[in-house]
Steps between C-alpha positions, in 0.01 A plus 500: 500500500312668771180306576365692800450840347284411204323226697429740779367765258270257340357347803455822688333688214311218336412230761451639846337798669751734630483868552867560534722257323815656658392385842389144407766268622653203295387266783141615518220250424384543146194281546383710791570820282253361239679289260245236393520181284470701170777721628719204558446376141579852372813498717612167365444616141690819569791328664537236222504764238708759685757269650505212241406228754243234524312495831327161521136505597575222745724734706245771558462507865397774747867512630641552153284805425457644857742789472727682251813322663318157455427578134854602437625180657264282298604674180866465569455130568386455137753717338793258567 
């Protein structure tokens, strides 16, 4: 299952401020782009529902939610 496409769509349309999502790179800082703590909670709920994973609250760190690529890696770790 492709994780990046639906995750990217959700994050860039719901959680960050971006004028042109096509030019927002997968390594760009989501926290600097406006994703806040409520956005992180929404992201976790979306990922758990969409990808059938459990993302432990104890693992929520800036590095695990910093970019699209970091999020994909974090989700993939829990799909195993």
